[in-house]
C-alpha positions as CSV (number, residue, x, y, z in Angstrom):
1,M,104.0,123.1,103.1
2,I,103.4,124.9,99.8
3,A,102.6,122.5,96.9
4,A,102.5,122.6,93.1
5,S,99.9,123.1,90.3
6,A,97.8,120.1,89.4
7,D,96.7,121.3,85.9
8,G,97.5,118.9,83.2
9,V,100.2,116.9,85.0
10,L,101.1,113.3,85.3
11,R,100.7,111.4,88.6
12,P,103.9,109.9,90.0
13,A,102.9,106.3,89.5
14,V,102.1,106.8,85.9
15,F,105.2,108.9,85.4
16,I,107.4,106.1,86.9
17,G,105.6,103.5,84.9
18,V,106.3,105.2,81.7
19,I,110.0,105.5,82.6
20,V,110.2,101.8,83.5
21,A,108.5,100.8,80.2
22,V,110.8,102.9,78.1
23,V,113.9,101.6,79.8
24,T,112.7,98.0,79.5
25,M,112.0,98.3,75.8
26,L,115.3,100.0,75.1
27,G,117.2,97.6,77.3
28,T,115.8,94.5,75.6
29,G,116.5,95.9,72.1
30,V,120.2,96.6,72.6
31,T,122.8,93.8,73.0
32,P,125.9,94.7,75.0
33,V,129.1,94.6,73.0
34,H,131.5,92.6,75.2
35,A,134.4,93.6,73.0
36,Q,134.0,97.1,74.5
37,S,134.1,95.8,78.1
38,T,137.2,97.9,78.8
39,T,135.2,101.1,78.5
40,A,132.7,102.6,80.9
41,P,130.9,101.3,82.8
42,S,133.3,98.4,82.2
43,S,132.6,95.9,85.0
44,P,130.9,95.6,88.4
45,G,132.7,97.4,91.2
46,V,133.7,100.5,89.3
47,W,133.0,103.8,91.0
48,E,132.2,107.1,89.2
49,V,132.2,110.6,90.7
50,G,131.5,113.9,89.0
51,G,130.5,117.5,89.3
52,G,129.5,120.4,87.2
53,G,126.7,122.8,86.3
54,V,123.0,122.3,85.8
55,F,120.2,124.3,84.2
56,V,116.7,124.2,85.9
57,G,113.7,125.6,84.0
58,G,111.4,128.2,85.5
59,Y,107.7,127.9,86.1
60,D,104.6,130.1,86.3
61,L,102.9,130.5,89.7
62,G,99.8,132.1,88.2
63,R,98.0,135.3,88.9
64,S,96.6,136.6,92.2
65,D,94.2,139.4,92.7
66,A,93.9,141.6,95.8
67,E,90.3,142.6,96.1
68,L,88.3,145.0,98.4
69,T,84.7,144.5,99.3
70,P,82.7,147.8,99.3
71,N,80.9,149.0,102.4
72,T,77.8,149.8,100.4
73,G,75.1,147.4,99.3
74,N,77.2,146.6,96.2
75,T,78.8,143.2,96.8
76,T,80.9,143.2,93.7
77,P,84.6,143.3,94.9
78,V,86.9,146.0,93.7
79,L,90.3,145.1,92.3
80,F,92.9,146.7,94.5
81,F,95.9,145.3,92.5
82,A,96.9,142.1,90.7
83,T,100.1,140.1,90.9
84,D,101.7,137.8,88.3
85,N,104.0,135.3,90.0
86,R,106.8,133.1,88.6
87,V,110.1,131.4,89.4
88,R,112.8,132.2,86.8
89,P,115.0,129.6,85.1
90,V,118.4,129.3,86.9
91,F,121.9,127.8,86.6
92,G,123.2,125.8,89.6
93,V,125.8,123.3,90.6
94,Q,125.6,119.6,91.0
95,A,127.7,116.6,92.3
96,R,127.2,112.9,91.8
97,V,128.7,109.6,93.0
98,G,127.8,106.3,91.3
99,Y,128.5,102.5,91.6
100,V,128.4,100.1,88.7
101,I,126.2,97.0,89.3
102,S,126.7,95.4,85.9
103,Q,128.2,96.3,82.6
104,A,125.1,98.4,81.8
105,L,123.5,99.3,85.1
106,M,124.7,101.9,87.6
107,I,123.1,103.5,90.6
108,E,124.1,106.9,91.9
109,A,123.3,109.5,94.5
110,G,123.3,113.2,93.7
111,F,123.1,116.7,95.1
112,R,122.0,119.9,93.4
113,F,122.0,123.5,94.6
114,S,120.6,126.6,92.9
115,R,119.5,130.1,93.7
116,P,116.3,130.8,91.6
117,V,114.6,134.1,91.7
118,Y,110.9,134.4,92.7
119,E,109.4,137.3,90.8
120,V,106.2,139.2,91.6
121,R,104.9,141.7,89.0
122,I,102.3,144.1,90.5
123,T,99.8,145.6,88.0
124,D,96.4,147.1,87.7
125,D,96.8,149.3,90.9
126,F,93.5,150.8,92.0
127,E,95.2,154.2,92.5
128,N,97.0,154.0,89.1
129,A,100.4,153.5,90.6
130,P,103.0,152.4,88.0
131,D,103.5,148.7,87.5
132,T,106.4,147.3,89.6
133,T,108.3,144.1,90.1
134,I,109.5,142.6,93.4
135,E,112.1,139.9,93.5
136,E,113.3,137.4,96.1
137,S,116.2,134.9,95.8
138,L,115.5,131.3,97.0
139,S,117.9,128.6,98.1
140,D,116.9,125.4,96.4
141,Y,118.5,122.1,97.5
142,V,117.8,118.6,95.9
143,F,119.1,115.3,97.2
144,D,118.3,112.4,94.9
145,G,119.0,108.8,93.8
146,S,118.9,107.5,90.3
147,A,119.4,104.3,88.2
148,L,121.3,104.6,84.9
149,W,121.2,102.2,82.0
150,H,124.1,102.4,79.6
151,F,123.5,101.2,76.0
152,M,126.9,99.6,75.3
153,G,125.7,98.3,72.0
154,A,125.1,101.8,70.8
155,A,128.5,103.1,71.9
156,F,130.7,104.8,69.3
157,A,134.1,106.6,69.0
158,G,135.8,103.3,69.7
159,G,133.4,102.6,72.6
160,R,134.4,105.7,74.5
161,A,131.1,107.5,73.9
162,V,128.2,105.8,75.6
163,P,124.5,106.9,75.6
164,F,122.3,106.2,78.6
165,V,118.9,106.8,80.1
166,F,118.2,107.5,83.8
167,G,115.3,107.8,86.3
168,G,114.9,108.2,90.0
169,A,113.5,110.4,92.8
170,G,114.7,113.0,95.3
171,Y,114.0,115.2,98.3
172,M,113.7,118.9,97.8
173,R,114.2,121.8,100.3
174,A,113.6,125.4,99.5
175,L,114.6,128.3,101.8
176,H,113.2,131.8,101.4
177,D,112.4,135.0,103.3
178,R,116.2,135.2,104.1
179,G,116.3,131.6,105.1
180,T,113.6,131.9,107.8
181,L,111.0,129.9,105.9
182,V,111.6,126.3,104.8
183,E,109.4,124.3,102.3
184,D,109.9,120.6,101.7
185,G,108.9,118.4,98.8
186,F,109.8,115.5,96.5
187,E,110.6,115.2,92.9
188,Y,110.7,112.4,90.3
189,H,113.0,112.6,87.3
190,A,114.0,110.9,84.1
191,G,116.1,111.7,81.0
192,V,118.7,110.8,78.5
193,G,122.4,111.5,78.2
194,L,125.8,110.7,76.9
195,K,129.2,110.0,78.5
196,W,132.4,110.6,76.6
197,W,135.5,109.0,78.1
198,F,138.9,110.4,77.3
199,S,140.5,106.9,77.3
200,E,139.6,103.2,77.4
201,R,141.4,102.5,80.6
202,R,139.5,101.4,83.7
203,R,140.5,104.6,85.5
204,G,140.2,107.9,83.8
205,F,138.3,111.2,83.2
206,G,135.4,111.9,80.9
207,I,132.5,114.3,80.4
208,R,128.8,113.8,80.8
209,G,125.8,115.7,79.4
210,D,122.2,115.0,80.0
211,L,118.7,116.3,79.4
212,G,115.8,115.5,81.7
213,I,112.5,116.4,83.2
214,S,111.7,116.8,86.9
215,L,108.2,116.2,88.3
216,R,108.0,118.4,91.4
217,D,105.7,117.7,94.3
218,G,105.8,120.4,97.0
219,A,108.6,122.8,98.0
220,F,108.1,126.4,96.9
221,D,104.7,126.7,95.1
222,F,101.2,128.0,95.7
223,E,98.9,125.1,94.8
224,D,98.5,121.4,95.4
225,G,99.6,118.9,92.7
226,H,102.7,118.5,90.6
227,R,104.7,120.6,88.3
228,L,106.9,119.6,85.3
229,V,110.3,121.4,85.0
230,P,113.0,120.7,82.3
231,T,116.6,120.2,83.4
232,A,120.0,120.0,81.6
233,G,123.4,119.2,83.1
234,G,127.1,118.9,82.2
235,S,129.8,117.4,84.4
236,L,133.4,116.4,84.5
237,I,133.5,112.7,85.6
238,Y,136.1,110.3,86.9
239,R,135.9,106.5,87.2
240,F,138.0,104.3,89.4
């Protein structure tokens, strides 16, 4: 399995601990407004489904040098060529289904698919060949689970607009080389968002937007460790 860079990154335990601490502080500082109980997430037993688009940030895979060792007594390697590697930012699709545990707490399962481009820029060729760029499209799948905490006391627009925080973990699978190579990994995520319901009825449509960070461990990467990637999503949602 290919893993991710360990430079300046948080360990999963610390990362999850920070999420729990923030959610706890925010949760104890906001009192639910029961007068708004007709709005999302209303009451236990409500289901919520949604789907839409997602943006996943790119990341730098670093520089690699191809070197030749001379046949003479000189042991200094000769640079044959160098490569700068990165995965570009990408837009993908996502789908989610959630179940309301309490007025504020919801758990959900999600799926995300994207086709990021792996880019290799070849420079410093020994024979002075022009710089060139090679690209490969990856297939990136993420299956995850999350917990959402809705701040009903901070709702506005008649209780139809509800801010929330979320956190969770997921399984990643990346396919490359025309799908012949498979890399597995895990990710931990957290973020903030807003749901805006079109009505106050128990059943109805709304929209959801969120911003988050994903701490990747494994999948398509060249080094051991973890890598932090920003995410942003928007969905049409329905509760019933």
